[in-house]
C-alpha positions in Angstrom: -0.2 -0.2 0.0 1.2 3.6 -0.4 1.4 5.7 2.6 -0.6 8.7 2.7 2.3 11.0 2.4 3.8 9.5 -0.4 0.5 9.5 -2.1 0.0 13.4 -1.3 3.3 14.2 -2.4 3.0 12.1 -5.5 -0.7 14.2 -5.9 1.2 17.4 -5.9 4.0 16.9 -8.2 2.5 14.7 -10.5 -1.8 15.4 -10.3 -4.3 12.7 -11.2 -7.7 13.3 -11.9 -8.0 12.6 -8.4 -6.7 15.6 -7.2 -9.2 17.8 -7.6 -11.0 15.6 -5.3 -8.4 16.5 -2.7 -8.1 19.5 -3.4 -11.8 20.5 -3.3 -12.3 18.5 0.0 -9.3 18.4 2.0 -6.3 20.7 1.0 -8.1 24.0 0.1 -10.2 23.9 3.1 -7.2 23.4 5.2 -5.3 25.9 3.6 -8.2 28.6 3.9 -8.5 28.1 7.1 -4.9 28.5 7.9 -4.7 31.1 5.6 -7.4 32.9 7.7 -5.4 32.5 11.0 -2.2 33.7 9.5 -4.0 36.8 8.0 -6.0 37.5 11.1 -2.1 37.9 13.1 -1.1 40.0 10.3 -4.0 41.9 10.1 -4.9 41.8 6.5 -7.8 39.9 4.5 -7.6 35.7 4.3 -7.8 36.2 0.4 -5.0 38.3 0.0 -2.4 36.6 -2.0 0.5 37.8 0.5 -1.4 35.5 3.4 -1.9 32.6 1.1 1.8 32.9 0.3 3.1 32.8 3.7 0.2 30.0 4.7 2.0 27.6 2.4 5.5 28.7 3.5 4.5 27.8 7.1 2.7 24.3 5.7 6.1 23.5 3.8 8.0 23.4 7.1 5.6 20.7 8.6 5.5 18.6 5.4 9.2 18.8 4.6 9.3 16.2 7.8 7.1 13.8 6.1 8.9 14.2 2.6 12.3 14.2 4.0 11.3 11.4 7.0 14.2 9.2 6.4 16.6 12.1 6.0 15.7 13.5 9.8 15.3 10.0 11.3 19.2 9.5 10.2 20.7 12.6 11.3 18.9 12.8 14.6 19.2 8.7 15.3 15.6 8.3 15.6 13.2 5.1 15.0 10.4 7.0 14.2 8.5 10.3 14.2 5.9 9.4 16.9 5.4 9.9 20.7 8.1 11.9 22.1 9.9 12.7 19.2 6.8 14.1 17.4 6.2 16.3 20.1 10.0 17.7 20.0 8.9 18.4 16.3 5.9 20.2 17.1 7.5 22.4 19.6 10.3 23.4 17.2 7.9 23.9 14.6 5.3 25.9 16.6 8.3 28.0 18.1 9.3 28.9 14.6 5.6 29.6 13.6 5.3 32.3 16.4 8.7 34.2 16.0 8.1 34.2 12.1 4.4 35.5 12.4 5.7 37.9 15.1 8.2 39.1 13.3 5.8 39.8 10.4 3.7 41.2 12.8 6.2 43.8 13.9 7.1 44.2 10.1 3.2 44.9 9.4 3.0 47.4 12.0 6.0 49.1 10.7 4.5 49.5 7.1 1.2 51.1 8.3 2.8 53.7 10.7 5.3 54.7 7.4 2.2 55.1 5.4 -0.2 57.0 7.8 3.0 59.7 8.1 
């Protein structure tokens, strides 16, 4: 059987007619919800191209652990990405998201101030 991660990577890189189903029933809604959260933090519209692109970049951090799973397992000497290992990865990704969004909020506040003066 094809693990879900490999299946999704294949559909992203070599879409079959099934991609439309995945996109319309899974990917689009997830991406829109995450874009809403990112946009809300940044004070911009969720449909704004910047919100969509930044959301995609953040999702990429998570996906890379699935796509390059064997590399990270070998680099850190783990057998799997489950349990405590998954919690460690999640904590790092959470910290990255927090730092990135905090920095972007500061940048957006600076842009708003400079356009008002």
